[in-house]
N, C-alpha and C positions, 0 to 999 in steps of 0.2 A: 783207527788200525785201518788202512785203505784198503777197500774190496775190489779197487780193480783193479785192472791187470798190464803193469808195465813191462814193455819189449823193445828189443832194437832188430827191426828188420831189412833186410839189404834194400837201398837206395835201387827201384825198377821203374820202368817206364811207367807204372801203374799207381807210383805215389811222388814224382820225382817233383811236380808243378805243384803240389799241395807242401810240398816240404820247406819249397821254393819261395812260397807266399806267403809261409808261417812272418810273423814280426814279433820286432822286443818293444818292452813300453820305450815311449818315447826318450825318459830319460835314460833308455841304456840304447838309443839308436847310434851312436858315434862310440860305440865299444866295441861293437864287434862287426866285421863284414856282412855281404846278406850274405843269407844261404845260396843264395844262385851262383857269387862267384865260387863259394866251394863243391860244387856240383861239379862245375864246370872243371875246374882244377882237379878232382876225382879223377877225371875222364883223360885227364893225360899225364898222371902222373901212378902206375899198376899197385906201387907200395901202401897206398893211402886205399882207409878204409872207408868207406860212407857207412854211417848208418842213422835212419830213421827209428825217432822215439816214439813210438805208437804207446795209446789208452786205447786199452782193449778195441784196437785195431786204428784208430783215427792217427794221423801225421800229429803230433803233436811238438816233436821238437826233433834238433839232426846234431849231429855229431860225425866228425873223423877222426879214426888214429891210425897212424901208422910203424913202422918201427925205425930204426934208426940207422939210415946208411947214410949221415956224414961221419960219422967217424972213423967205421961201424961199429957200433956195439949192439949185437945181435941181444940180449939180455933188454936194451932199452929201449924201451917206445915213447912216443910223443902223445898225448890227448892233444888234440892241436884245435881243435874247433866243434865248441859246446856252445850251445843252445835253445830255450824252452820258450815256446810262444807268447805273449804276453799272458796271458787269461788262465795259464796253465804255470805260473811259477809259482812259487811260495806255499805247496801242495804237499813236499815229501818226494815229488816225481822225479827231480833231479837228481838226487843222489838216489834214486832208485836207478834210474840209465845209468851213470856213472859206476856204479856198480856191478852191472854187469856188461859196460863196456870192461872194467877190471879186469871180471872175469872172463872175458874172450880173448884176451891181449897176454889176461896168462896160459891159456892153453896155447898160443901162441908161440909160447917161448918165452915170454918177458919177465921179469924177474923184477928189472922199477920200471917205474910208470913217472913223466915228467908232463906237467902240463905249463900255462903260462896266463896273467891276463892285467891287463890295464892297471896301472896302480890306482885308480880311482873307481876301479867296479870293486867293491866293497860286497857286493852281493857273490862276487864271482869267489871272491877270495875268502868267506862265509862256506860257501859250498863247497870247495876244494881243502879246507881246513877241516869241516864237520868230517869230511870223508877221507881221512886220514895225510892229506897232501901236507910240508913243511915246506915253508919258504928256505932256498937254497942261494937267492944271487936275483940278478937282475941280467934280463937279455938287452943287448946291442941297441936294440930300441927302446929299452926303457920298461920294457916289461916285466911284472913279475915272475921269476922263474920258481916253482913248483917240484917239488919231486914224493914219491911215494914207493914205500920198499911192497911189497905185492907180500909174501911172507908175514910179514907180517896183519897183513888183514884177511888173506884170502885164506 
C-alpha cells in the first residue's frame, strides 16, 4: 500500500519549470511530446486544464484534460496528455493520478472520457485499461483511442 500522497496541482509559476524538466525513460521518449510543448499550449487554449502530478508536494508528472469543444459534446472530456517522470513509473502513481483526474472531470460535468496513445505504447495501454478505459478505435493519426464511462467507476 502506498503511504505517500499523490495530488494534482494547478500549473503555476512556482512549478512549471520542474514540470517542464521531467523526462521519460529513453525507450518512451518518442511516444509523447515534451511537457514544455503542452505547458505552452495550455496558455493559448483556455479550456485546457493542465495539472502537475505531485508526490508529497514534489513534481513527478504532468497531465492535461479538456471538455470536447469540436463536436461539441458537453459530457465528453479528453485526457490527452499524461506522463510520469522516469523514476516514478511502475509504482502505482500513474493509476492514482488518473483516478484523481477522472474525479475532477466528473465534477466538471463529464460522463465519458476519451484518451489515446501510440499503438506501440504498451505501458500506456495497460495503464489505461487497468483504469477502466476500453479501446474504441483509431484516430486519424493512427493513435489508439480509448473511452471510459465515468458512471461505471466513480
